[in-house]
N, C-alpha and C positions, 0 to 999 in steps of 0.2 A: 281605608280612605277617610276623608273628613266628612263626607256625606253619609256614607254607610260604613260601619266598622270593617266589613270585608264582604266581597262578592266572590263566590267560588263557582267555577265552571268545570265540569267534567267533560273532557274532550278526547277524541281519538285522533290518530295520525291523518285521517282523511278530512278532518275539520268538522266532523259530526259532533254536535253538542248533545251529550248523553244525559246530563243533569246539571242543575244549577241551584245555588242557594245564596240567600241574602242573610248575612250575620249582623245583627244590630242589637246591642244591649242598651235600650233606651234609658232604663232607670239609672244605670251606672254613669252614662253620659250626662244625664240631667243633674245627678248629684255633683259631678265634677264641675259642670258649668255654673251651678248654683254657688259652689264654693269659690270659684274664680271671680264671680260677680261680687261676692262678699269681700274678697281681697281687694278688688278695685275700689270699692267704697271705703274700706278701712285705710287704704293708702292715701286717698284724697283727704281724709281727716287726720292723716299722720299718726294713725294708730298702729300698734304692733301687729304684724301679720304672720309671725313665726309659727304659731300653732295652726293657723289656717292653711299655710303652705305645707306643713307636715301632713295635715289631713288630705289636702289636694293631691300630694304626691302618692300617698297610700291608696287613694281612690283610683288614681291613674294606673298604678301598678296592678291593682286588682282587676281593673278593666282590661288591661293588656293581657293578663293571664287568661281571662275568660275568652277573649278573642282568639288567642293562640290555641287554646284547648278546643274551641269550636272548629277551627280550621283543620287541626290535626285529626280530630274525630271524624270529620266529613271525609277526609282523604282515606282514613282507615276503613270507614264504613263501605266505601265504594272500591276498595282495594286498588287505589291509585299507585302507579309505579313511580311517579315523580310529582313533586309540588313545585310549581313555577311561580316565582315572585318577580315583581319589577325591582330593578336596581335603582333605588331612590337616593339621590344626593341632595340633602337639604342644608348643606353647609352655607354659612354666611348669615348676614342679618336678615331677619324676617320683616316683611313689609305688608301693609294692607290691614284691613279690619279683622283678618283671621290670624294675625301673627301670634297671638297667645295660644290659639288652638294648635297652630303649627309647632310651636315650641313644646307643647305638651304631647304631641303626637309621637308615640314611642314605636315607630315602625320597625327600627332595627331590633329592638328588644323582642317584639312580637315574632319577627322572623327567626331570631335566635332560639326562642322557645319552641317554635314549630319545628325547626331543624333538629333540635334535640329529641323531640318526641318522634319525629319521622325516622331518624336514624335508628332508634330503638326498634322500630318495626320494619326496617329494611327498605324504607321509602327514600328515594333520592331527592335532593334539593337542587334547583337550578334557578338562575336569575337572568333576566333579559333586559335590554335597554328600555327605559321607560319613555323615551322621547316619542311623542305622538300617539301613544296607546289610547289616551282619552280624547285627543283632539281629532283623530281620524275615525270615520265611521267604519264599522266592521264589514259592511257590504261593499266597500271600495268606492263609495260615491264621493269621497273627499272629506274636507273638514266639516266638523259639526259646529252648530251654533248653540251655546249654552242658554238655558232659560234663566233670565235675570232674577226671577222670583224663586226658582227652585233649581239650584245648581246641580242636582242629581239627574235632571232631565235635560236632554239635548235634542236638537232637530237636525236631521240629515239633509243633504242637498236635494234629495228626492222628495222632501216634505214629511218623511217619516219621523215620528216622535218616539224616542227610545230612552231607556235608562243609560246614562253616560257610563257609570261604573260597570254595568253588565257588558256594554259594547267594548269597553277597555279590557275586560277579562277575556273576551273572545280573542282580541288581538294579542294579548299576552300569551295565551296558549298556542296561537297560530305561529307566533315568532319563534317559540321554542321548537316546534316541530319543523319549521322551515330550516332553522339552523341545523338540526339533527339530520334532516334529509339531505341537505346540500353537502354536509361533511362526508357522506357515504358515496357521493357521485364522482365518477371519473372526471377529470378536467374537461375533456371534450364534451361529455354529456352536459356537464354543468353550464358550459358556455352556450350550448344549444338551448337549454332551458331558460337561461337568463335573457337570451335574445327574444324568446317568445313571451316571457313574463318580465317586463322591464323593472317592475317594482323590486325584484329580488336583488338588483344591483345596489340598492340602498335599503338596508335593513330597517331604518327608521320609518320607511314608507310602507312597510308590509302590514297587512291586515288579514283577517280571516279569509276574505275573498282571494287574497294572494295565495294562501295555502291551498285552497280549493282549485285554483287555476294551475298551481304547480303540480298537483296530483293528476289533473286532467292531461297536462302536457306529458308527464312521465308515462302515462298509459299508452301514449302514441309513439314513444321512443323505445327502441329495442336496446335494452341494457346488456 
């Protein structure tokens, strides 16, 4: 992400969070942002920025490699069976004060590097829809409110203050398990489950609480 390089959560099919890790290479990001600021100043003075851009691209690639290695190592350390990413679509013109950071955000490259390392170790790669993962609180309380001073922090409708990226990582893992569980259910059982857990009908509204409710309902249904 743009706030933290990556947030990893180790989760089982019951929705139990077994471990979590924040990955952030501050020095690499500071070096890149310092170079980008230099480029902005040079462009205003109509100076050549060719060498600065070359250095910025190299810094960004090195940063991406470090992030990918850290994610893959975390998965291998905890013997994960699958690494789940958001399917991010950032096509089109970037807007806002973070448009340069978005342009330099090599999310696809990082995922490709992680996938290559994961496949070497027999770890699967899966992707889920990114819509609402950060916007919805993992506890099912609804939409979150971002802190205007610190975008990595959000407030739940219940008043709870939580890390936005960590909450999103819970929802990412939950959506993966929900998809895998529903695929194995007979049509009749699936309709019964969706009637008792309405959020399942729309995958973009699913959170960690949805997975927990799904497992609770399945325990009461004879398969």
